[in-house]
C-alpha positions as CSV (number, residue, x, y, z in Angstrom):
1,M,0.0,0.0,0.0
2,R,2.9,2.3,0.8
3,T,4.3,1.7,-2.6
4,L,1.1,2.8,-4.3
5,V,1.0,6.0,-2.3
6,L,4.7,6.8,-3.1
7,A,4.1,6.0,-6.8
8,A,1.1,8.3,-7.0
9,L,3.0,11.1,-5.2
10,F,6.0,10.7,-7.5
11,G,3.6,10.9,-10.5
12,L,2.1,14.1,-9.2
13,L,5.4,15.7,-8.6
14,A,6.7,14.7,-12.0
15,T,3.7,16.2,-13.8
16,G,4.1,19.5,-11.8
17,A,7.7,19.7,-12.7
18,S,7.1,18.9,-16.3
19,Q,4.8,21.8,-16.8
20,A,7.6,24.2,-15.9
21,Y,10.2,22.3,-18.0
22,C,8.8,23.4,-21.4
23,A,8.7,27.2,-21.2
24,N,6.8,29.1,-23.9
25,V,9.1,32.0,-24.9
26,P,8.0,34.4,-27.6
27,D,9.7,33.9,-30.9
28,G,11.0,36.7,-33.1
29,A,10.3,37.7,-36.7
30,A,13.9,36.8,-37.6
31,S,13.1,33.1,-37.4
32,N,9.6,33.5,-39.0
33,Y,8.1,32.7,-35.6
34,V,8.8,28.9,-36.0
35,N,11.9,28.2,-33.9
36,N,10.2,28.5,-30.5
37,G,7.3,26.4,-31.7
38,A,9.5,23.6,-32.9
39,Q,11.6,23.7,-29.8
40,R,8.5,23.6,-27.6
41,S,7.0,20.8,-29.6
42,T,10.2,18.8,-29.2
43,C,10.3,19.5,-25.5
44,L,6.6,18.5,-25.1
45,Q,7.2,15.3,-27.1
46,Q,10.1,14.4,-24.8
47,E,8.0,15.2,-21.8
48,L,5.2,13.0,-23.1
49,S,7.7,10.2,-23.6
50,D,9.1,10.6,-20.1
51,N,5.6,10.7,-18.6
52,M,4.7,7.5,-20.5
53,A,7.8,5.7,-19.1
54,L,6.9,6.9,-15.6
55,R,3.3,5.7,-16.0
56,Q,4.5,2.3,-17.2
57,Q,6.8,2.0,-14.2
58,I,4.0,3.0,-11.8
59,Q,1.6,0.6,-13.5
60,S,4.1,-2.3,-13.2
61,Q,4.7,-1.4,-9.5
62,T,0.9,-1.3,-9.0
63,D,0.4,-4.6,-10.7
64,A,3.1,-6.2,-8.5
65,A,1.5,-4.8,-5.4
66,M,-1.9,-6.0,-6.4
67,A,-0.5,-9.5,-7.1
68,R,1.1,-9.6,-3.7
69,I,-2.2,-8.5,-2.0
70,E,-4.1,-11.2,-3.9
71,M,-1.6,-13.8,-2.9
72,D,-1.8,-12.7,0.7
73,M,-5.6,-12.9,0.6
74,K,-5.5,-16.4,-0.8
75,L,-3.0,-17.5,1.8
76,Q,-5.2,-16.1,4.6
77,Q,-8.2,-18.0,3.1
78,M,-6.2,-21.2,3.0
79,Q,-5.1,-20.7,6.6
80,Q,-8.6,-20.0,7.7
81,Q,-9.8,-23.2,6.0
82,M,-7.1,-25.2,7.7
83,R,-8.1,-23.7,11.1
84,D,-11.7,-24.5,10.4
85,A,-10.8,-28.1,9.4
86,Q,-8.7,-28.6,12.6
87,R,-11.5,-27.3,14.7
88,S,-14.0,-29.7,13.1
89,L,-11.6,-32.6,13.6
90,S,-10.9,-31.8,17.2
91,N,-14.6,-31.2,18.1
92,P,-16.6,-34.4,17.0
């Protein structure tokens, strides 16, 4: 559970930092107003790629945590069944 909270917090921090990463600076007439747009597009594309990698990492961590929780629940069910069986054998 702690892993999920940390992953979510990390994701929120990464998105907040990424918004400041690609600054929108006015372009001049000398470059026909295209240089800043191209640089910003490249920056946003890299940001998107970074965010996708982070999301995949968070998803894999979440999947692993969910699998551990599911295994723990099954183990608890099996242990409860064993306790119930032992009680029924000891109390005829």
